[in-house]
C-alpha positions in Angstrom: 23.6 -29.2 1.6 23.4 -25.3 2.1 20.2 -23.8 2.8 18.7 -21.4 0.4 19.0 -17.6 0.8 15.8 -15.6 1.4 15.0 -12.4 0.4 11.8 -10.5 2.2 9.9 -8.1 0.1 7.6 -5.9 1.8 5.3 -3.4 -0.2 4.4 0.0 1.4 2.4 2.7 0.2 1.3 5.1 3.0 2.9 7.0 5.8 -0.3 6.4 7.8 1.4 2.7 8.3 4.6 4.2 9.5 4.8 2.3 12.8 3.4 -0.7 11.4 6.2 -0.8 8.6 8.9 -0.3 11.3 7.5 -3.3 13.3 7.1 -5.5 10.3 11.0 -4.9 9.4 11.9 -5.5 13.1 10.3 -8.8 12.9 12.3 -9.8 9.9 15.4 -8.8 11.4 14.6 -11.0 14.4 14.3 -14.1 12.5 15.8 -17.3 14.1 16.7 -18.0 10.4 18.1 -14.7 9.2 16.9 -13.2 5.7 19.8 -12.3 3.3 18.0 -9.1 2.9 14.6 -6.9 3.4 13.5 -5.0 0.4 11.0 -2.2 1.2 9.2 -1.4 -2.1 7.5 2.1 -2.0 4.4 2.4 -4.4 4.8 5.8 -6.0 5.1 7.9 -2.7 8.0 10.0 -3.0 7.7 11.4 0.7 7.5 7.9 2.1 10.3 6.8 -0.1 12.5 9.8 1.1 11.6 9.2 4.8 12.4 5.4 4.7 15.5 5.7 2.9 16.6 8.1 5.6 15.2 5.8 8.5 17.2 2.8 6.9 20.4 4.5 5.6 22.7 2.6 7.8 21.2 -0.7 6.8 21.1 0.1 3.3 24.7 0.7 3.2 25.2 -3.0 4.6 22.4 -4.4 2.2 20.6 -5.7 5.0 17.4 -3.5 4.4 17.0 -2.0 0.8 14.3 0.9 0.2 13.4 1.1 -3.6 10.5 2.8 -5.6 7.8 0.6 -7.4 9.2 0.4 -11.0 5.9 -0.3 -12.5 2.2 0.8 -12.4 0.7 1.6 -9.1 -0.4 -1.3 -6.9 0.7 -4.3 -5.1 1.3 -6.6 -8.0 3.9 -4.1 -9.6 5.5 -3.4 -6.4 6.0 -7.2 -5.7 7.4 -7.9 -9.0 9.9 -4.6 -8.5 10.8 -6.5 -5.4 11.3 -9.8 -7.1 13.7 -8.3 -9.8 15.9 -6.4 -7.5 16.1 -9.3 -4.8 19.2 -11.7 -4.8 17.8 -14.5 -2.6 17.0 -18.0 -4.0 13.8 -17.8 -2.3 11.6 -14.7 -2.1 9.2 -14.2 0.7 6.4 -11.6 0.9 5.1 -10.0 4.2 2.4 -7.3 4.4 3.3 -4.1 5.7 0.9 -4.1 8.7 2.0 -7.6 9.9 4.8 -8.8 12.4 6.2 -12.2 11.8 6.8 -14.8 14.5 10.4 -15.7 14.9 10.5 -18.9 13.2 8.6 -17.6 10.4 11.3 -18.0 7.7 12.7 -21.0 9.2 9.4 -23.0 8.4 9.4 -21.5 5.0 12.9 -22.9 4.1 12.2 -26.2 5.7 9.5 -26.8 2.9 12.0 -26.5 0.2 14.0 -29.3 1.0 11.9 -31.0 -1.5 13.2 -29.8 -5.0 9.4 -30.2 -6.3 8.2 -27.5 -4.0 7.7 -24.1 -5.7 6.0 -22.2 -3.2 5.2 -22.5 0.6 2.6 -20.1 2.4 1.9 -19.8 5.9 -0.9 -18.7 8.7 -2.0 -15.2 9.1 -3.6 -14.5 12.6 -6.0 -11.4 12.9 -5.0 -8.7 15.3 -8.5 -7.1 15.7 -8.2 -3.1 16.5 -11.0 -3.3 19.0 -9.1 -6.1 20.9 -11.6 -8.9 20.0 -13.3 -10.3 17.1 -16.8 -8.6 16.1 -19.3 -11.1 17.3 -20.9 -11.2 13.9 -17.9 -11.7 12.0 -17.8 -15.5 11.0 -14.1 -17.2 11.0 -14.9 -18.7 7.4 -14.6 -15.1 6.1 -11.4 -14.0 7.7 -9.8 -14.0 4.1 -12.0 -10.6 4.1 -9.2 -9.2 6.4 -6.3 -11.0 4.7 -6.1 -13.8 7.3 -6.3 -17.6 7.3 -10.0 -18.6 7.5 -11.8 -21.9 8.8 -11.7 -24.3 6.0 -7.8 -24.2 5.2 -6.1 -27.4 6.0 -4.2 -27.7 9.0 -0.5 -28.6 9.4 1.6 -29.0 6.4 -0.7 -29.5 3.2 -0.6 -29.1 -0.5 -2.7 -26.6 -1.7 -3.9 -24.9 -5.1 -2.7 -21.4 -4.0 -0.9 -19.7 -1.0 -2.2 -16.1 0.5 -0.1 -13.4 -0.9 0.5 -11.4 2.3 2.3 -14.5 4.1 4.0 -16.4 1.3 7.2 -17.5 -0.2 8.3 -18.8 -3.8 11.4 -20.1 -5.3 12.9 -17.7 -8.0 12.9 -20.4 -10.2 9.0 -20.0 -10.1 9.0 -16.8 -11.8 11.4 -17.8 -14.5 8.8 -20.5 -15.3 5.7 -18.5 -14.9 6.2 -14.7 -15.0 5.3 -12.2 -12.2 2.0 -11.1 -10.4 -0.5 -10.0 -12.9 -1.3 -6.2 -12.6 -5.0 -5.0 -12.8 -6.4 -7.7 -10.5 -4.9 -7.1 -7.1 -4.7 -4.0 -4.6 -4.0 -0.4 -5.7 -3.7 1.4 -2.3 -7.0 2.4 -0.8 -9.0 1.7 -4.0 -11.7 -1.1 -4.0 -10.2 -3.8 -2.0 -9.6 -6.4 -4.8 -7.5 -9.5 -4.6 -6.7 -13.0 -6.2 -3.4 -11.9 -7.7 -1.6 -14.7 -5.9 -4.2 -17.4 -6.8 -3.9 -16.2 -10.6 0.0 -16.7 -10.4 -0.2 -20.2 -8.6 -2.5 -21.6 -11.0 -0.4 -20.0 -13.7 2.8 -21.7 -12.2 1.1 -25.3 -11.8 0.5 -24.8 -15.6 3.7 -24.1 -16.5 5.4 -26.6 -14.0 2.8 -29.4 -13.6 5.2 -31.3 -11.3 5.3 -28.1 -9.0 4.0 -28.5 -5.3 2.5 -25.6 -3.3 2.4 -26.1 0.5 0.7 -24.3 3.2 2.5 -24.8 6.4 0.5 -23.3 9.4 3.5 -22.9 11.9 4.7 -20.1 9.6 2.9 -17.5 11.6 2.5 -13.9 11.2 -0.2 -11.4 13.1 -1.8 -9.1 10.8 -3.4 -5.9 12.3 -7.1 -5.2 11.3 -7.8 -1.6 11.6 -11.3 -0.3 12.8 -12.8 0.5 9.5 -12.4 -3.2 8.3 -14.3 -4.5 11.4 -17.4 -2.9 9.8 -20.0 -4.8 7.8 -19.8 -2.2 5.2 -16.1 -3.2 4.5 -17.0 -7.0 4.6 -19.8 -6.6 2.0 -17.5 -4.4 -0.3 -14.5 -6.9 0.2 -16.7 -9.9 -0.7 -18.0 -8.0 -3.6 -14.7 -7.2 -4.8 -13.5 -10.9 -4.4 -16.4 -11.8 -7.0 -15.0 -9.1 -9.4 -11.4 -10.5 -9.1 -12.4 -14.2 -9.2 -14.2 -13.4 -12.7 -10.8 -12.1 -13.8 -9.0 -15.0 -12.7 -11.5 -17.4 -14.3 -11.0 -15.4 -17.5 -7.3 -16.1 -17.4 -7.1 -19.7 -16.3 -10.5 -21.2 -16.8 -13.4 -21.5 -14.5 -12.4 -25.1 -13.9 -9.1 -24.1 -12.1 -10.1 -20.5 -11.2 -13.0 -21.7 -9.1 -11.7 -25.4 -8.1 -11.2 -24.6 -4.3 -14.1 -22.1 -4.0 -16.6 -25.0 -4.9 -15.7 -27.0 -1.8 -15.8 -23.7 0.4 -19.3 -22.8 -0.8 -20.5 -26.4 -0.9 -19.2 -27.6 2.4 -17.4 -25.0 4.5 -19.9 -22.2 4.3 -23.1 -24.3 4.9 -21.5 -25.8 7.9 -20.6 -22.3 9.1 -24.3 -21.3 8.8 -25.4 -24.2 10.8 -23.1 -23.3 13.7 -24.3 -19.8 13.6 -28.0 -20.9 13.7 -27.4 -23.4 16.2 -25.6 -20.7 18.5 -28.6 -18.6 18.0 -31.0 -21.2 19.2 -28.7 -21.7 22.2 -28.7 -18.0 23.0 -25.0 -17.4 22.1 -24.0 -13.9 21.2 -23.5 -13.3 17.4 -24.7 -16.6 15.8 -27.6 -15.2 13.9 -25.3 -12.5 12.9 -22.7 -14.9 11.6 -25.1 -16.8 9.7 -26.6 -13.8 8.1 -23.1 -12.4 7.1 -22.3 -15.7 5.5 -25.3 -15.3 3.3 -24.5 -11.6 2.5 -21.1 -12.6 1.7 -22.0 -15.3 -0.5 -24.6 -13.2 -2.3 -22.1 -10.2 -2.5 -19.2 -12.3 -4.2 -21.7 -14.0 -6.5 -23.1 -10.6 -7.7 -19.4 -9.4 -8.0 -18.6 -12.4 -10.1 -21.5 -11.8 -12.5 -20.5 -8.3 -12.9 -17.0 -9.1 -13.5 -17.7 -11.5 -16.0 -19.8 -9.3 -18.1 -17.1 -6.7 -17.9 -14.4 -9.2 -18.8 -16.2 -10.4 -21.7 -16.9 -6.7 -23.0 -13.2 -6.1 -22.6 -14.1 -3.2 -20.1 -11.6 -4.6 -17.6 -8.3 -6.1 -18.6 -5.0 -7.1 -16.7 -1.3 -7.7 -17.6 0.2 -11.1 -16.7 4.2 -10.9 -16.1 6.1 -7.9 -16.0 9.0 -8.2 -13.8 11.1 -5.2 -14.3 14.5 -6.4 -15.8 13.7 -9.8 -15.4 11.7 -12.7 -17.1 8.6 -11.8 -19.0 5.6 -13.8 -18.0 3.6 -16.0 -20.3 0.4 -14.7 -21.6 -1.3 -11.2 -22.3 -3.8 -9.0 -21.9 -6.6 -10.9 -20.4 -5.1 -14.1 -21.9 -7.4 -17.0 -21.6 -5.2 -20.0 -22.8 
């Protein structure tokens, strides 16, 4: 049986990440299991679009690297939807624009799709701290704050509720069944660091295809750059608050049962264990123990506060989102703030 073809979508928005973008593309081109194509989707930045078009002119002619503009509203979700619609692969993989993939990244993704029930495969994202080392106060349980795999995720190859968007892949048929990423939930350039768009999509996919299997394979590794600004406690607090806002929208869409299913285990088991480790380290005189325990407490409080505020705003209709919307592709099921 022939292996499925893979398109890789990298969404970009700022020239400040120029070197990171080039490194991300190079890591895809160096894969042991080659991609059919790499699509660079530029989010409403004409200067960056023109510069990348010049940079990859030769590769665009061969179809190896294609540069295109986001055809939807500003933001990561619409950029991904644009990439899905323009791609030709049977599998669509997503890579952050400030990350590099290890050589066997796509090979491990493709292996997961040998089972026809598998609709999505995600991987492990490792932080690359700008300072050269993890801040002593930063708990591994909160590495999702900087877009990375966190303590509490299963190891090996395991079934999960949702994959993490910056290091993930989906069958094309997954989008035929469930539509695209929801706009209005996730990132929009340098504005408030929202998220959860991949969580909402994965839950919607599982509803549309109850037999679907979603996998996490921790051998599919990427290395994600964490800039200085995101090593600061102020960003940590803002990102955890924004996660609460996003989770409220997800719960509004798919119901609190599914929307918070994984989070309940995380907050009742993983985080208390993290606090205990931090306090133990503090008693033993180890650097950062008290800071990590305190950061976990602040992170939980900020996320809870964001969830309450987001829930009130959603009920009042102050915040809405749109499900589906793949340009030129299938129309997603649901609508503005759909809670069905």
